[in-house]
N, C-alpha and C positions, 0 to 999 in steps of 0.2 A: 725200749727206753722207758726208764721210770717217769712217772708224770711229775710235773712241777707241782709245788704244794698251792700255789694261788695263782691263778690270773685274775687282775682287775680291770674290769673294762670302765675305761674312762680315767683321762689323766687331769682332772680338775682338781681343787683342794681336797674333795672329800676322797677320790681315788688315789691322789698322792698320798695323804697322812694315812689311808689304809696301808698303803705299799710300806711306808716307813715304820709303822708299829709291826708289820709283819718280818720286814728283813730284820728289824733289831730283835725280833724274837726268835730269829733264827730258819725262818721260812725261806724258802725259794719261790721267789714272787717275780711276775711280769706284770708291767702295766701298758694296756692297749689302748692306745689313743690316737684316732684316724688324723687329728689336726697336727699339723708341723707348728712348733714355736710355743709360745705362752699362749695359754687359752684364756680369753679374755670374755665376759659377758655381763650382761646387766644386774648390777646389783649394788647395794648401798655403799660396800668398802668399808663398812667401819667396824672394828673389834671391840666389842665391850671388855671392861677390864679381867673379867674372868677367863673367857676364851683367849685373851692376848697372853695371861698367864699360862695357860694350858699350851700355847704354842711354843712360848718360851723355855717352858720345861721340856719340851722335846728338842732343843737346841736349836730353834728356828726363831730368827728375830728380824724380821725383814723392816727396812725403814720406812717411816712416814710421816704423819703429823699427829702430835698428840691431841686428845679432847678430853674434857674435864666432866661433862653431864651431856643433859638432853635439855633442849630449850625447844618448847612448844609455841608457836605464833600463828596468830590471826591478825585481821585487820585492826583489831582493837586493842593489843597488846601481846605480852608475853608471860609464860612460866617457865622457871627454871628449876631443874632438879640436879645438882652435883652429885659426882660419884663420893663415896665415903671411902674407898679403899682403893686409890690409884686411879689412873689414867686410862681411856681406851685410846685406840690409835686407828687414825683412816690410813688404809694401806691399799695403794692401786692395786688392782686385782692382777694384772701380768706381774709386778712385782712379787707378791703373794706367790703365784704360781713359779715365779723362776727359784725363789727360796726353798719353797717345798720339794720341787722337782732336783735341785741340787743335794738335798739332805737325804731324799730316797735312793737317788743314786750312789751317795757316800755311803749309805748302809748296804747296798748290794742290791737293791732292787735293779731290774731292766725295763727301760722303756722302750716298746717297739711302736712304730707307726703305723698303727694297723686298726680295722675295725672288727667287731664281732658279728658275725655271721650266724650260722647253724650250732646250735647247743642242745646237746642230748647228755643224759647221764645216767648212771647205773649206781649200783650200792657201793661201788670202790670210787667213782671218780666222775669228772664232766668232762664232756669231749667239746671243746671249743675251736671249731673250726680246723677240726683234725688233730690239735693240741689237747693232750691228755694232762687235767689238773686235779688234784685232789679237791680243791673248793675253787667256785668263781664268786667274785664281788661285783655286783652290779652296780656302779657309781656314773653312771651314764646320765645322769641330769632330769630335770624335769619332765621331759616328754620320752621317759626312757624306752628305747627300743626292746631292751632285754624285758622290762617288766610288761611290756604289752605281748611280747614274744612267748613268755611263760604263763599267758592267761591270768595275771593278776593285776591290771588295770581294774580300778574300782570304776563306778559310773562317773560321767562327768559333772561336775558342780554345775548347777542352774544359773546362780549367778559367778560373773567372770570378771575378773579383774587384772588388769594388764600393767606392766612397768615399762618405763622409758628412761635411760640414763645417757648424760653428757656431762663432759668436764668443760670448765671454765677456766682460763688463766686470769687469776685474781688471786691476792692474797686471801687467807680466810678472815673474816672479819668477827668472828666470834671464836671463843673457845668450847664451846658446844657443837654435837649434831643438832642442827636446826630442823624442825620438822614443822612445815607451813602447812596449814590447815584451810582448805575451802569448801565450798558447798558440795562439789562434785569429786574432787581430786585433794591428795596431800603429795608434797615435796619432801624429801630428806636431802640437806646438804650436808656434806662430809668433807672436811677437810683432808685432804690426802698428800699435800705436799705444803712447803712456804709458799709458792705460788700458783697453786691448783685445787680447786675445789671440786668434788663430783656433785651432780644434782640427779636424784632420782625421782620421778614422779610416777605416783601410783593412782589408778582409778579405774571405774568401769566405763568411763565416758571415752567415746572414740574422738580421736584428733592427733594433730601432730604434737611433737614436745613442745613446740614454740606455743600453740594454742593452749596447752594445758599451763604452762607457766603463766600465760597472760590472765588464767582465771584466778592466780595468786598475785595479785598487785604488789604485795609487800617484797616478794622475792624478785619480781622484775625489776624494782627499784634498786635492791641490793646488788643484782648482777649488774646494772647501768650496761655500759658499753665493753664490758668483759669480751674478750676474745673467748669463741667456744674452740675446744680443741678436739679433734677426733671426731668420728662419726656418732648419730645417736644408736644405739644399742637397744633393742626391745626384749622383753621375756611376758610369756603367758600363753594360755589362760594360767593365773598362777596356782590357783586351787588344783592340785592333782592327787588322786587317794589310789593307795594299793591294798588291794585284799588281804596280803601276806607280807612278811618280810623276809621270809624264809622258805624256799622251794627246794627241798632235798637238800644238795650240797650247793646250792646259790642262795646269797645273801644280798639284800638289798640295802645300799647304804647312802647317805645325802638325800638330795630332791628325789631321787630315783624310788627311794622307800616311801614317799609320800610329804606332800607339802600343803600347807594351809595359805600363808600370805607371808608378805615380808612388812608387814605393820610392825613388828615387835624388834626386827632386825637380828633375829637370832637363826640364821641359816647356816652361817658358817660354824658358830657354836655347836649348833645340832651334830653338824656332819663330822666335826672332829670327834665329838662324844661317841656318835656311833661307830665310827672307825674303829676307836680302840676297843669298844665293845665286841664289835665285829670279830675281831682278831682275836679276843681274848677268848671267845667263844668257840673259835676254829682250833686254837691252840690247845684247849681244854677238852678237845674232842666231843663238844655239844652244841654243834652249831645250832640246832634248834632252839638252845636256850636264848639265842639272839630276840627273838620274837618278845620275848618277856622284858629283855633288857630293853630293847626298841621301845616299848611301851612305857616302862618307866623313866627312861631318859627324856621323851618327849611329852609327856603328861602335862608339864607346865605350860610349854609351848601351846599344845593342843587346846587345853582349856582357855587360857588367857587370850589366844590370838582369836578364837571362835567368839570369846565374850567382847572383845573389843572390836571385831568386824561387826557384828551385831548391834552392838550400842554406838557406833559411829556412821551406821547405815543412813538413818532419817536425817534430814537437813537440820531439822530443830535439833538435833542431838550434835551435830557437828558445830553448830553455831556456839553453843555453850561449853563445849569440850575445854577451849583453854581459860576461860574465866573460872570455871570449874576448877582445874588444875591448879590454877593460881589461888583460890579461896581455900582450897583442899591441899594445900602445899605439902603438910607432912605423908599424907595419902599418895600424892604424885611421885615424892620423893622414895618412899617405900617401894612404890611398883617398879621404878628406874632402877632402883639398887638391887632389887630382885633380880631384874633381868641382867644386872651386871654380875652377877654372881656365875660360878662354874655351871653349865648343864648338869645337872642331875642333882644339886644340892638343895635343900628346902631353905 
C-alpha cells in the first residue's frame, strides 16, 4: 500500500490549518487527534486583524465578537491603542475548532481519533504506529510528546509562567481587549460573544484563578457578580523550546515548535503562518527549508516577547508600564499595530 502524503499529529488549530493547506494543495492527509469533540485549551481567544484576515482568506470565518484595539489598565488609569486597519475578533476556542475542522474535512482531510505512539523514519517515509506517511507534522501542543520523543526538547526555562482562563457571563464593557497589570500577574479580558468574556490570567505566582484576580482589584470590580461559565483551564509552563523544527521527514508546527509566552497574544497567528510554511516546504520537496522559514516568521515574536518579559519582570517596571504607555501613546500604538499585522510582515 502506498504511504499517505501527510499525517498531522494534533487536531487543534495548528494541526487543522496544516491539514487544510495540505488538502487544498492536493495532498492525501490524515489528522490524528486522541480527544473526541472540539479541542479546548487555556488561551486568550483573541485574533488580531492580520491573522483574522489570513483565516478569512482560507474561507474560514467563525462567529465571535469584534474588538478594536488594546487597552492597558492598572490601578491608576488606562492607555488605549486602536487598530488602524480593521477590527480583531474574540472567538471561543471551541467555535474556532469546529470551523477549522469543518473546512479541513470539506477540503478532503480525514480526521481519526487516535494518538501517535512509535515513530520511525527512513529516506522514503515516516512510519507512525504502522502507518507509512511521506511526512509527519507534529502539531501536538506545548508539551509535545513527539518533540520529546525525537530528542528535540530544549532545556526547560529557569523562570516559569503559567496561565489560567475562565469565561464569565456578562456583556463586554469595552471595545478593546483589556490587559490588567498588577505587581505579579496580568490578565487579558477578551470579548467572545455579546454576553460572554474570557479572562486569562498569567504570571509566575502560584494560586487559584480567584486568588490571582483578587490581585487585580480593577478587574474584580468590573466582573462584579458575573456568573462564571465552565471550568478553569490551565496551561504551563508557557516557555518551551525546541532544538530544531525539522527532523528528517518530521516538521514541528505551532506550540510544539517552541513557545515563549502569551504576552503578545500571537500564538494562533504564528500557528497559522507556520502551518502554511510547513506545507509549502513539503510540497516543494524541501522540508528542511521550513527551519529557515520558521526562524523568519517567528523573529519578531521572539525578540519582542523576550524584551517585554525582561522589561516587565521588575515590580518597578510593571508600576510604570501603563503610565508610560499613556504618555508615549504613539509608541504604544505603533507596537500594537505592528502586532496586528500578519505574521512575517515588517
